[in-house]
C-alpha positions in Angstrom: 174.9 151.0 124.6 172.5 153.4 126.1 171.7 156.7 124.5 170.4 159.5 126.7 169.9 163.3 126.5 170.5 166.2 128.8 169.2 169.7 128.4 172.1 172.2 128.3 171.3 174.9 130.9 174.8 176.2 131.8 177.7 176.4 129.4 181.0 174.9 130.5 184.5 174.9 129.1 184.5 171.1 128.4 181.4 171.6 126.3 182.9 174.5 124.4 185.9 172.3 123.6 183.7 169.5 122.3 181.6 171.9 120.2 184.7 173.4 118.7 186.1 169.9 117.9 182.9 169.0 116.1 182.5 172.4 114.3 186.1 172.1 113.0 186.0 168.4 112.1 186.8 168.1 108.3 184.3 165.2 108.0 181.5 167.2 109.6 182.0 170.6 108.1 180.3 169.8 104.8 177.4 168.2 106.6 176.7 170.8 109.3 177.2 174.2 107.8 176.6 175.8 104.4 179.7 176.9 102.6 180.0 179.0 99.5 183.4 177.9 98.3 186.5 175.8 99.2 187.9 178.5 101.4 184.8 178.4 103.6 185.0 174.6 103.8 188.6 174.9 105.0 187.8 177.8 107.4 187.9 177.0 111.1 185.9 178.8 113.8 186.2 179.2 117.5 183.2 179.2 119.9 183.7 180.8 123.2 181.9 180.2 126.5 180.1 183.6 125.9 179.1 182.4 122.4 177.6 179.3 123.8 175.7 181.3 126.4 174.4 183.6 123.6 173.2 180.5 121.6 171.1 179.4 124.6 169.1 182.7 124.3 167.9 181.5 120.9 168.1 177.7 120.9 167.0 174.9 123.2 170.1 172.7 123.2 170.3 169.1 124.3 173.5 167.0 124.7 173.6 163.5 123.3 175.3 160.8 125.4 176.2 157.2 124.5 176.5 155.5 127.8 178.5 158.3 129.7 180.3 159.7 126.7 179.2 163.0 125.2 178.9 162.2 121.5 176.8 165.1 120.0 174.2 167.8 120.4 170.9 168.8 119.0 168.9 171.9 119.2 165.8 173.8 118.0 164.7 177.3 117.6 161.2 178.6 117.2 160.0 180.4 114.0 163.5 181.5 112.7 163.6 183.8 109.6 165.2 181.1 107.4 162.2 178.8 107.4 161.1 177.7 103.9 157.5 177.6 104.9 156.7 180.5 107.3 154.2 178.8 109.5 153.9 180.1 113.2 154.6 177.5 115.8 157.5 175.9 113.8 160.6 174.4 115.3 163.8 174.4 113.2 166.0 171.5 114.3 169.6 170.7 114.0 171.6 167.7 115.1 175.3 166.8 115.2 176.7 163.4 116.0 180.2 164.7 116.7 182.1 161.6 117.8 182.8 159.1 114.9 182.2 156.0 117.1 178.6 157.1 117.7 177.7 157.5 114.0 175.6 154.9 112.4 174.6 153.3 115.7 171.1 154.7 116.0 172.0 157.7 118.2 170.7 160.1 115.6 167.4 158.3 115.3 166.9 158.2 119.0 167.9 161.9 119.3 165.5 163.1 116.7 162.6 161.1 118.4 163.5 162.7 121.7 163.7 166.2 120.2 160.3 165.7 118.5 158.7 164.8 121.9 160.2 167.9 123.5 158.9 170.1 120.6 155.4 168.7 120.9 155.4 169.2 124.7 156.3 172.8 124.0 153.1 173.1 122.0 154.7 173.7 118.7 152.8 172.3 115.7 155.4 171.8 113.0 159.1 170.9 112.6 161.2 171.9 109.7 164.8 171.0 108.8 167.3 171.3 106.0 169.5 168.6 104.7 172.1 169.0 102.0 171.4 167.1 98.7 174.6 165.0 99.0 173.8 163.8 102.5 171.9 160.7 101.6 172.2 158.9 105.0 170.5 161.9 106.7 167.8 162.1 104.0 167.0 158.5 104.6 166.9 158.9 108.3 164.5 161.8 108.1 162.3 160.0 105.5 162.1 157.0 107.8 161.0 159.3 110.6 158.2 160.6 108.4 159.6 163.9 107.2 158.4 165.0 103.8 160.2 167.2 101.3 158.6 170.6 100.9 161.1 172.4 98.7 164.7 172.9 97.6 167.0 175.8 97.7 169.4 175.7 94.7 173.2 176.5 95.0 173.0 176.5 98.7 176.3 174.8 99.7 179.7 174.0 98.2 181.3 170.6 98.5 183.6 168.5 96.3 184.0 171.1 93.7 180.3 172.1 93.1 177.2 173.7 94.6 174.5 171.5 96.0 170.8 172.1 96.9 169.4 172.3 100.4 166.4 170.0 100.8 163.8 171.3 103.2 161.6 168.8 105.0 158.8 169.1 107.4 156.7 167.0 109.9 153.7 168.1 111.9 153.7 167.2 115.6 150.2 165.7 115.4 151.9 162.9 113.4 154.1 162.0 116.3 
């Protein structure tokens, strides 16, 4: 299977449909967005074409394909307010492997490596991300890619009846 990536330049209805499916997937909700209680875990959201267009104003978004099937997306934004370490020239990254058949097959690893190269080409010096404390597979992936823990935010997200920390990690682009 071949993994490849395409920069999202123009929103389309089929992409909005995929993003909505992933955003509302009960398996992905606890992994991709912070929730403060069970009600928020069960809440469903609806992205629109206009909403996706608006996201492009603040995020560089790439689509992840396995062979010819759209299986996920990744993005970065530059110097957002929610950085743990406020260092200019930092990309905050996010990734979603939305289709179950693509998970655990190396697509996430390849996607992050690709995204790191794009960020370095952009001239940014640092990458920061957050991973929920219970998401051990993602923590392992980021550690294997050279990300180092820089801090934790307590009581950040609710899942399985309790609050969990958000682990913040970083990597400098000169390490790529």
